[in-house]
C-alpha positions in Angstrom: -51.6 51.0 -64.5 -54.4 48.5 -64.1 -52.2 45.8 -65.8 -49.3 46.5 -63.3 -51.8 46.3 -60.4 -53.2 42.9 -61.6 -49.7 41.6 -62.1 -48.6 42.5 -58.6 -51.8 40.9 -57.2 -51.2 37.7 -59.1 -47.6 37.6 -57.9 -48.7 38.1 -54.3 -51.3 35.3 -54.6 -48.6 32.9 -56.0 -46.2 33.9 -53.1 -49.0 33.2 -50.5 -50.0 29.9 -52.1 -46.4 28.7 -52.1 -45.6 29.9 -48.6 -44.6 27.2 -46.1 -44.3 28.4 -42.5 -41.3 26.8 -40.7 -42.7 27.0 -37.2 -41.7 24.4 -34.5 -44.2 24.1 -31.7 -42.4 23.7 -28.4 -43.8 23.2 -25.0 -41.7 25.4 -22.8 -41.7 26.1 -19.1 -39.6 27.8 -16.4 -38.1 26.5 -13.2 -39.9 27.9 -10.1 -37.8 26.1 -7.5 -34.9 23.6 -7.5 -33.3 21.7 -4.6 -31.7 18.2 -4.0 -32.3 16.9 -7.5 -36.0 18.0 -7.7 -37.4 20.9 -9.8 -40.8 22.5 -9.7 -41.7 23.9 -13.1 -44.5 26.2 -14.4 -45.8 26.3 -17.9 -45.7 22.7 -19.0 -49.5 22.1 -19.2 -49.2 19.3 -21.7 -46.4 17.3 -20.0 -46.9 13.5 -19.7 -46.0 11.2 -16.8 -42.4 10.0 -17.1 -41.8 12.4 -20.0 -38.2 13.4 -20.6 -37.6 17.2 -20.0 -34.6 19.2 -21.1 -33.2 21.9 -18.8 -31.4 24.6 -20.8 -28.5 25.7 -18.6 -25.4 27.9 -19.4 -23.2 24.7 -19.3 -25.4 22.6 -21.6 -28.6 20.6 -21.5 -29.5 18.6 -18.4 -32.1 15.8 -18.6 -35.1 15.4 -16.2 -38.2 13.3 -15.9 -41.8 14.6 -15.1 -43.1 12.8 -12.0 -45.7 15.1 -10.4 -48.4 16.5 -12.7 -50.3 19.2 -10.8 -52.8 21.8 -11.9 -50.4 24.7 -11.9 -46.9 23.1 -11.9 -44.9 20.0 -12.8 -42.6 18.2 -10.3 -39.6 16.7 -12.0 -36.5 14.6 -11.0 -33.2 15.7 -12.5 -31.0 13.0 -13.9 -27.8 15.0 -14.3 -26.0 17.7 -12.4 -28.7 19.9 -10.9 -26.3 22.5 -9.5 -26.3 24.4 -12.9 -30.1 24.7 -12.8 -31.5 27.9 -11.2 -34.8 29.6 -10.7 -36.1 30.8 -14.1 -34.1 28.2 -16.2 -35.9 27.3 -19.4 -37.3 23.8 -19.6 -38.5 22.1 -22.8 -40.8 19.1 -23.1 -39.6 16.4 -25.5 -42.8 14.4 -26.0 -40.7 11.3 -25.3 -41.2 8.9 -22.4 -38.0 8.0 -20.5 -36.4 5.0 -22.3 -33.2 3.0 -22.2 -31.0 1.3 -24.8 -31.6 -2.5 -24.9 -30.2 -5.4 -26.9 -27.3 -7.9 -27.2 -24.8 -5.0 -27.0 -25.4 -4.7 -23.3 -24.4 -8.3 -22.5 -21.1 -8.4 -20.6 -21.2 -4.7 -19.8 -21.6 -2.5 -16.7 -24.0 0.4 -17.3 -25.7 3.1 -15.4 -29.5 3.3 -15.2 -29.6 5.4 -18.4 -27.7 2.7 -20.3 -24.4 4.7 -20.4 -21.3 2.5 -20.1 -19.3 2.6 -16.8 -16.7 -0.1 -17.6 -14.5 1.9 -20.0 -15.1 -0.6 -22.8 -16.4 1.9 -25.3 -19.8 2.9 -26.7 -22.8 0.5 -26.5 -24.5 -0.4 -29.7 -28.2 -0.5 -28.9 -30.6 -2.6 -30.9 -33.6 -0.6 -29.7 -34.8 1.7 -27.0 -37.5 0.5 -24.5 -39.5 2.6 -22.1 -38.6 2.0 -18.5 -42.3 1.9 -17.5 -44.5 -0.7 -19.1 -47.8 -2.5 -18.3 -47.1 -6.1 -17.2 -48.3 -8.9 -19.5 -51.9 -9.9 -18.9 -53.1 -13.2 -17.5 -54.2 -14.5 -20.9 -50.7 -14.2 -22.3 -49.1 -16.2 -19.4 -48.8 -19.8 -18.5 -48.0 -21.6 -15.2 -44.5 -21.7 -13.9 -43.0 -25.2 -14.3 -39.5 -25.0 -15.7 -36.8 -24.9 -12.9 -34.2 -22.3 -12.4 -31.4 -24.2 -10.8 -29.7 -21.9 -8.3 -26.9 -24.5 -7.5 -27.6 -23.9 -3.8 -28.6 -27.3 -2.2 -31.0 -26.0 0.4 -32.9 -23.9 -2.1 -33.1 -26.2 -5.0 -34.5 -29.0 -2.8 -36.8 -27.1 -0.4 -37.6 -23.8 -1.9 -37.4 -24.4 -5.7 -37.6 -21.5 -8.1 -39.2 -21.7 -11.5 -38.8 -19.7 -14.7 -41.2 -16.7 -14.5 -41.3 -16.7 -10.7 -40.7 -13.8 -8.3 -38.8 -15.2 -5.2 -37.8 -12.7 -2.5 -34.4 -13.1 -0.7 -34.8 -11.5 2.7 -32.7 -11.1 5.8 -30.5 -8.8 7.9 -27.2 -7.2 6.7 -24.2 -9.4 5.9 -26.0 -12.7 5.9 -25.2 -13.7 2.4 -28.3 -12.4 0.4 -26.1 -11.1 -2.5 -24.0 -14.3 -2.4 -27.1 -16.4 -3.1 -28.0 -14.2 -6.0 -24.4 -14.3 -7.5 -24.2 -18.1 -7.0 -27.5 -18.3 -9.0 -26.0 -16.2 -11.8 -22.9 -18.4 -11.9 -25.0 -21.6 -12.0 -26.8 -20.4 -15.2 -23.7 -21.1 -17.3 -24.9 -23.3 -20.2 -28.6 -23.0 -19.2 -29.5 -20.6 -22.0 -30.5 -17.9 -19.5 -29.5 -14.2 -19.7 -28.9 -12.5 -16.4 -29.2 -8.9 -15.2 -27.9 -7.8 -11.9 -29.3 -4.4 -10.7 -27.2 -2.8 -7.9 -29.2 -0.2 -6.1 -27.3 1.9 -3.6 -24.4 -0.7 -3.3 -20.8 0.4 -2.8 -19.0 0.6 -6.1 -16.1 -1.5 -4.6 -18.6 -4.3 -3.8 -19.9 -4.3 -7.3 -16.4 -4.3 -8.7 -15.7 -7.4 -6.7 -18.9 -9.0 -8.0 -17.9 -8.2 -11.6 -14.4 -9.7 -11.0 -16.0 -12.9 -9.6 -18.5 -13.2 -12.4 -15.7 -12.7 -15.0 -13.5 -15.3 -13.3 -16.4 -17.8 -13.4 -17.2 -17.0 -17.1 -20.6 -15.6 -16.1 -20.2 -12.1 -17.6 -20.6 -13.7 -21.1 -24.4 -13.7 -20.4 -24.7 -11.0 -17.7 -25.4 -7.3 -17.7 -24.7 -5.2 -14.5 -26.9 -2.0 -14.0 -25.1 0.1 -11.4 -26.6 2.9 -9.4 -24.0 3.1 -6.7 -24.2 4.5 -3.1 -22.9 7.9 -4.3 -25.6 8.1 -7.1 -28.5 10.6 -6.8 -31.9 9.4 -5.6 -33.3 10.0 -9.0 -31.1 7.4 -10.7 -31.5 5.0 -7.8 -35.3 5.3 -8.4 -35.2 4.4 -12.1 -32.4 1.7 -11.9 -34.7 -1.4 -11.4 -37.2 -0.2 -14.0 -34.3 0.3 -16.5 -33.0 -3.2 -15.7 -36.5 -4.7 -16.2 -36.7 -2.9 -19.6 -33.4 -4.5 -20.7 -34.8 -7.9 -19.6 -38.0 -7.3 -21.6 -36.1 -7.1 -24.9 -35.0 -10.7 -24.4 -38.5 -11.7 -23.2 -40.0 -10.4 -26.4 -37.5 -12.6 -28.4 -38.8 -15.7 -26.5 -35.7 -16.0 -24.3 -35.4 -16.6 -20.6 -34.0 -13.9 -18.3 -33.0 -13.8 -14.6 -33.0 -10.4 -13.0 -31.8 -9.6 -9.5 -32.8 -6.3 -7.7 -30.2 -5.7 -5.0 -31.8 -4.3 -3.0 -35.4 -2.9 -3.0 -35.1 -1.5 0.6 -32.7 1.2 -0.7 -35.0 1.7 -3.7 -37.9 2.4 -1.4 -35.8 4.8 0.6 -34.7 6.7 -2.5 -38.4 6.9 -3.6 -39.3 8.2 -0.2 -36.7 10.9 -0.5 -37.9 12.0 -3.9 -41.6 11.9 -2.8 -41.0 14.0 0.4 -39.1 16.6 -1.7 -42.0 16.7 -4.1 -44.4 17.3 -1.1 -46.3 14.0 -1.5 -48.0 13.3 1.8 -46.2 10.7 3.9 -48.1 7.7 5.4 -46.9 4.8 7.4 -43.2 5.0 8.6 -43.0 8.2 6.4 -43.2 6.3 3.2 -45.6 7.7 0.6 -49.0 6.0 0.1 -48.1 4.5 -3.3 -44.9 2.7 -2.2 -46.7 -0.6 -2.6 -47.4 0.3 -6.3 -43.8 1.3 -6.7 -42.7 -2.4 -6.3 -45.8 -4.1 -7.5 -45.7 -2.5 -11.0 -42.0 -3.6 -11.2 -42.3 -7.2 -10.0 -45.5 -7.9 -11.9 -43.5 -7.6 -15.1 -41.8 -10.9 -14.2 -43.7 -13.7 -15.9 -43.7 -16.8 -18.0 -45.3 -16.2 -21.4 -47.2 -19.0 -23.2 -46.1 -20.4 -26.6 -48.5 -18.1 -28.6 -46.7 -15.1 -27.2 -43.1 -16.3 -27.6 -42.7 -18.5 -24.5 -40.0 -16.3 -22.9 -39.7 -15.6 -19.2 -38.4 -13.1 -16.7 -37.5 -14.6 -13.3 -37.1 -11.9 -10.6 -35.1 -12.3 -7.4 -35.7 -9.1 -5.4 -33.6 -8.6 -2.2 -34.9 -6.9 0.9 -32.9 -6.0 4.0 -34.6 -6.4 7.4 -33.7 -4.8 10.7 -33.2 -7.4 13.5 -35.1 -10.0 11.5 -38.3 -8.0 11.5 -40.4 -9.5 8.7 -43.5 -7.5 9.8 -42.0 -4.1 8.9 -43.6 -2.0 6.2 -41.4 -2.7 3.2 -40.8 -6.4 3.9 -44.5 -7.1 4.2 -45.2 -5.1 1.0 -42.7 -7.1 -1.1 -43.7 -10.5 0.6 -47.3 -9.9 -0.5 -46.2 -9.2 -4.1 -43.8 -12.1 -4.6 -44.4 -15.9 -5.0 -42.4 -16.8 -1.9 -39.4 -15.9 0.1 -36.0 -17.2 1.1 -35.4 -16.1 4.7 -31.8 -15.9 5.9 -31.5 -16.2 9.7 -28.7 -14.7 11.8 -28.6 -17.6 14.4 -28.0 -20.1 11.7 -25.4 -17.9 10.1 -23.4 -17.5 13.3 -23.6 -21.2 14.0 -21.8 -21.8 10.7 -24.8 -23.1 8.7 -24.2 -21.1 5.5 -26.2 -20.4 3.5 -28.3 -19.6 6.6 -31.6 -20.5 5.0 -34.4 -20.9 7.6 -36.5 -23.7 6.1 -39.5 -23.0 8.4 -40.0 -19.3 7.3 -38.9 -19.8 3.7 -41.5 -20.8 1.2 -42.0 -21.2 -2.6 -45.5 -21.0 -3.8 -44.6 -22.7 -7.0 -43.3 -25.7 -5.1 -42.3 -29.0 -6.7 -43.8 -28.1 -10.1 -40.4 -26.3 -10.6 -38.3 -29.4 -9.9 -37.2 -32.3 -12.1 -38.7 -35.7 -11.2 -35.5 -37.0 -9.7 -35.2 -33.9 -7.3 -38.9 -34.1 -6.5 -38.5 -37.8 -5.4 -35.7 -37.1 -3.0 -36.7 -33.6 -1.9 -40.1 -34.6 -0.5 -38.6 -37.1 2.0 -35.7 -34.7 2.7 -38.1 -31.9 3.7 -39.8 -34.3 6.1 -36.4 -35.3 7.6 -35.5 -31.6 8.1 -38.9 -30.8 9.7 -38.7 -33.9 12.0 -35.1 -32.9 13.0 -36.1 -29.4 14.0 -38.9 -30.6 16.2 -36.9 -33.5 17.8 -33.8 -31.2 18.4 -36.0 -28.8 20.3 -37.5 -31.6 22.3 -34.3 -33.5 22.9 -32.6 -30.6 24.7 -35.0 -31.1 27.7 -34.3 -34.8 28.2 -31.4 -37.3 27.9 -33.4 -40.5 27.7 -34.0 -41.0 24.0 -35.1 -44.2 22.2 -33.0 -45.6 19.3 -35.4 -44.4 16.6 -35.3 -40.8 17.9 -31.5 -40.9 18.2 -31.4 -42.2 14.6 -33.6 -39.3 13.3 -31.5 -36.8 15.2 -28.3 -38.1 13.8 -29.6 -38.1 10.2 -30.9 -34.6 10.7 -27.4 -33.5 11.9 -26.0 -35.0 8.7 -28.6 -33.2 6.6 -27.7 -29.8 8.0 -24.1 -30.6 7.4 -25.0 -31.3 3.7 -26.9 -27.9 3.6 -23.6 -26.1 4.3 -22.1 -24.8 1.1 -19.2 -22.5 0.3 -19.8 -19.2 -1.5 -19.4 -19.1 -5.3 -19.5 -22.9 -5.4 -22.9 -23.7 -7.0 -23.6 -27.4 -7.4 -25.2 -29.2 -10.4 -28.6 -30.7 -9.9 -27.3 -34.2 -10.7 -24.9 -34.0 -7.7 -27.6 -32.6 -5.5 -29.9 -35.5 -6.3 -27.0 -37.9 -5.7 -26.1 -36.6 -2.2 -29.8 -36.4 -1.1 -30.5 -39.9 -2.3 -27.5 -41.1 -0.3 -28.7 -39.3 2.8 -32.4 -40.3 2.9 -31.7 -43.9 2.1 -29.3 -44.2 5.0 -26.2 -44.8 2.9 -24.2 -42.4 5.0 -25.5 -43.2 8.4 -22.1 -44.8 9.2 -20.2 -41.6 8.4 -19.3 -39.6 11.5 -21.1 -36.2 11.5 -17.8 -34.3 11.6 -16.7 -36.2 8.4 -19.9 -35.7 6.4 -18.6 -32.7 4.3 -15.3 -34.6 3.6 -17.4 -37.6 2.6 -19.6 -35.4 0.4 -16.8 -33.7 -1.5 -15.0 -37.0 -2.0 -18.2 -38.6 -3.4 -18.6 -35.8 -6.0 -15.0 -36.2 -7.2 -15.5 -40.0 -7.3 -18.7 -39.6 -9.3 -17.0 -37.2 -11.7 -14.4 -39.9 -12.4 -17.1 -42.5 -12.9 -19.6 -40.1 -14.5 -22.2 -42.7 -15.7 -24.5 -42.0 -12.8 -24.4 -38.2 -13.2 -25.0 -38.5 -16.9 -28.0 -40.8 -16.4 -29.6 -38.4 -13.9 -29.0 -35.4 -16.3 -30.4 -37.2 -19.3 -33.4 -39.1 -17.7 -34.2 -36.4 -15.0 -35.8 -39.1 -12.9 -34.7 -41.9 -10.5 -35.5 -45.3 -12.2 -34.8 -48.5 -10.3 -31.8 -49.0 -12.6 -30.3 -45.6 -11.7 -31.0 -46.2 -8.0 -29.0 -49.5 -8.2 -26.1 -47.7 -10.0 -26.1 -45.0 -7.2 -25.9 -47.7 -4.5 -23.1 -49.4 -6.4 -21.2 -46.1 -6.8 -21.5 -45.3 -3.0 -20.4 -48.9 -2.1 -17.3 -48.6 -4.4 -16.5 -45.2 -3.0 -16.7 -46.4 0.6 -14.2 -49.1 -0.2 -11.7 -46.4 -1.1 -12.1 -44.6 2.3 -9.7 -45.7 5.0 -11.6 -44.2 7.9 -14.7 -46.3 7.2 -12.8 -49.5 7.0 -12.0 -49.7 10.7 
């Protein structure tokens, strides 16, 4: 009897020693309330900010993101169809921060803010997953911005230059060509070893389809990714879209590459965040925006930077777009973003309706990087050209009050008129920096003073074609990147030869 008892005890001890409990610890909560893509959840005491949550519905799992961490409940935004979620629905925490697929596989694709394809070209092969929220690189890892990003837009490259790693705001009323400037800049990056990401926030899907068609036609989709959160998309996806685009850009930054990212536009982003915040019962402040709306954009735009060589030397250049109401730069969101960025390109309605397109207001536009983001040749002509533009604006305002003008004033006014004719540029026609240097040199040195103002654009386009046929001058500017006396003489010779071919100047 005792032997049997001992045997059973030994067996039990062996069983206990070898027992492995297969228990999975899950953080589970329940939905208290759901409405308009927002859910209030109880029971997720250990949830993290921006953690992915899974809502267990009858029709399958729906993803959400924790946004409000309160003492007794968690406020979450729902990224899928929230109509299947009801009061009492089970919610599981995943212990994963919201992340998106990144890598070379996204180039040439149109994706939603979660990295899912929208272009019908099949599944995307992701190299990695990056969190959408990330602390911006510190000052020690950065270096000064000095490499140019050529936009191909004459007025900008000369007067408001953009450098790699800069944050330059494009601001103006509706329908003044803000998106057109951004798309021209993307097209002009062909052959510049620059990846491009265009984030459409609250834009019509038809407008984005036209942009994709234009970029494809120009061969620019070979280095571009489109992140689309359309006008019919929920506020939750509109909110995460720019952060997702920035995460995709950071993959290339970490590889030491240069990226251009466009946020079109952050006004709609702020509105979507306001909608989410008011539904989450965050207290509204000025103009009904929540108090942290400045942080919303600053933590996004601060991630644009130029890293030093020790940290890979990559860069992210950000071109956020903001829509103003009746040109009001002092409104809440415009002033917020102006204070975060390194300058702004202001598009003015009066110039636009007068036919000066792009309608860049040179007085209110500024680049805090300045001429350090220009090649030497452009620096040399742009300095004098800015002066010509400023003098023309003052003299034009003065001249309308009197008809008696001396010869010097008339000369400056006429040259200013020719300058503003040169600033005019057709959409989707970016211009190489060599051609820009050529036409500005011709203008500031009086080589087109004998060209009638109404024939300036004809003269300009003809000069480009002539320079392409006799491409020595353009090659020299591209190679040397400065205007030596030898190159200046060649430009003068080129213009003289070109004029000899024009009948209307031989009268």
